[in-house]
N, C-alpha and C positions, 0 to 999 in steps of 0.2 A: 538552468533550471538547478536547482538548489535542493537539494536532496536532502531529509533530514530525519534520522530514524531513533525511534525513541523506545525502550525496553523496559518493563516490568518488572519490579522487585525479584520475578521468581527467576527471571532470564538474565544470563550473564550478557552485558553488551558489549562482546568482547569486537576488537578489530575487522577479526575473521566474518565475525556476524554481519556488521554493519559495512564491511564492504562487499560482501555476499548482496545483501539488499540492495545497495546503491548500484551494482551492476546489473539487476534483474530489471532495475526499476529504468536505468538509464536506456539500457538494451531495449524494453517494452516500449519505452515512450518516447526513442527517439525522434520520431517522424514528426512530434507535437512539442520537441525542444522549443521552438521560437516563440510558440503559444503558452506554455506553459513557466511561470515564475519561481515556484515552490513544489516539493511534493514530502507530503509530512506523513510517516509510515508507523505506526505503532503495531507493537506485538506483546502480547499479554498471555501468562497462562491462568485463564478463570479458574482450575479448580486445584490450584497448586503441587507440588510433589506431593502431599499427604493424601488427597484424595484423587483418585488414579478415576479417568473414566474416557469415553471417548469424546471428539469432537471441543475439546476442551482449550484447545491452543486459537487465538482469535488475532488476526491481519485487520487493523483499520488503518485505511489511507485516504489523506484528504489533496485535492488537487485543487491549486490555486493558479489562477490562468490572471492576465492582465488585463484590468477593467472589465472582470467578470466574478460572481460569486463564487467563492468554492464549492465544490462538490466531493462527497465523502462517500465509499464505501467500506463493508468489512464484511469476514469470512471466517466461518469456524470450520475449525478441522481438526485430526489427530496430532499432526505435526505443526510446526513452525514454516519449515519448506512447504506445505501445503496450503497452509492457510495463505501464504506469501503470492502462491501463484493462483491461488482462487480469487485474493483480492485484486491481482493485479489483472488477471481477465475481466473481471466485473471491471474493473476502472476501464481498463481499453474500450471496453463495448461502451461504458458511459461517457466517455471522450468524444468517441466518434457521433456517437447521436446527441452531444450536447451542441458540437462545434460545424456537426451537417446542418441542424436546425435553425444556427447563425448564419449561414452561408446559404442557406434556401432562401431568407429572407431578404 
């Protein structure tokens, strides 16, 4: 499972941030690791530092499976950590639903 992390211009794509995101994604999706080929995580600050506001941090996540269409979720929150956690939870539920439907066929 390849994990690709992309950040917006307003967010410093530091090695620590990328390692943290990869660690969170790996630990949450470990049980699906054989089915997932790639996970793309996009972190953005939609209001920038000039315009402060709530829920302006966004995490958009796309998961690609071997032989299936990719699935995507996004989550807005007050911090990047909360946005990442929300997107991971949404994606975990969506993966379970998607693979569950395929297995029931």
